[in-house]
C-alpha positions in Angstrom: 1.1 1.3 17.3 -1.6 -0.7 18.9 -3.9 -0.4 15.8 -1.2 -1.9 13.5 -0.5 -4.6 16.0 -4.2 -5.5 16.1 -4.3 -5.5 12.3 -1.4 -8.0 12.2 -3.1 -10.2 14.8 -6.4 -10.2 12.9 -4.8 -10.9 9.6 -3.0 -13.9 11.1 -6.1 -15.2 12.9 -8.5 -14.6 10.0 -6.7 -17.4 8.1 -7.9 -19.8 10.8 -4.6 -20.2 12.5 -4.2 -20.1 16.3 -1.7 -17.8 18.0 0.2 -18.0 21.3 2.1 -15.2 23.0 5.3 -16.8 21.7 4.0 -16.9 18.2 3.1 -13.2 18.4 6.6 -12.3 19.6 8.5 -14.5 17.1 6.4 -14.0 14.0 4.8 -10.5 14.5 7.0 -8.7 17.0 4.1 -8.2 19.4 5.0 -8.4 23.0 1.6 -8.1 24.7 -0.8 -10.4 22.8 -3.3 -10.8 25.7 -3.6 -7.0 25.9 -4.2 -6.7 22.1 -6.8 -9.6 22.3 -8.6 -7.7 25.1 -8.6 -4.5 23.0 -10.0 -6.5 20.0 -12.7 -8.0 22.2 -13.7 -4.4 23.2 -13.9 -3.7 19.5 -16.5 -6.5 19.2 -14.4 -9.5 18.1 -14.8 -12.9 19.7 -12.0 -15.3 20.5 -11.8 -18.9 21.6 -9.0 -19.7 24.1 -7.5 -23.1 24.1 -5.3 -24.1 27.1 -2.4 -26.2 26.1 -0.2 -28.1 28.6 3.3 -29.3 27.6 4.6 -32.6 28.9 6.7 -30.7 31.5 3.5 -29.1 33.0 3.9 -25.6 31.5 0.5 -24.3 30.4 -0.2 -21.6 27.8 -3.1 -20.2 25.8 -3.6 -20.4 22.0 -6.1 -17.8 20.7 -8.5 -18.5 17.8 -10.8 -16.0 16.1 -14.4 -17.0 16.4 -16.6 -16.7 13.3 -18.4 -14.8 11.9 -16.0 -12.0 11.4 -17.5 -10.4 8.2 -17.0 -6.9 9.5 -13.2 -7.4 9.5 -13.0 -8.0 5.7 -14.1 -4.4 5.2 -11.4 -3.2 7.6 -8.7 -5.1 5.8 -9.6 -3.5 2.5 -9.7 -0.1 4.1 -6.3 -0.5 5.8 -4.7 -1.8 2.6 -6.2 1.1 0.6 -5.0 3.6 3.1 -1.5 2.0 3.2 -1.4 2.1 -0.5 -2.5 5.7 -0.7 0.2 6.7 1.8 2.9 4.8 -0.2 3.3 2.0 2.4 2.8 -1.3 0.8 
């Protein structure tokens, strides 16, 4: 489960978009974004964290993928090939 969640996160972030925990829940169905980010960091990826404060004082983090991330493009191709071979498109 965690591997497919990490794949979804990397696919989203590799487009240059940021992601908050709320974005992860609403758009990707991922409940524990900070945990997945930590796992990805252990896998060798680097992230920039941007603290955002709303006018009502609530603070939250938006994660961005730091470049370069060339090794990820190989993983995307491999994951897509495996999904295609297993009949999951």
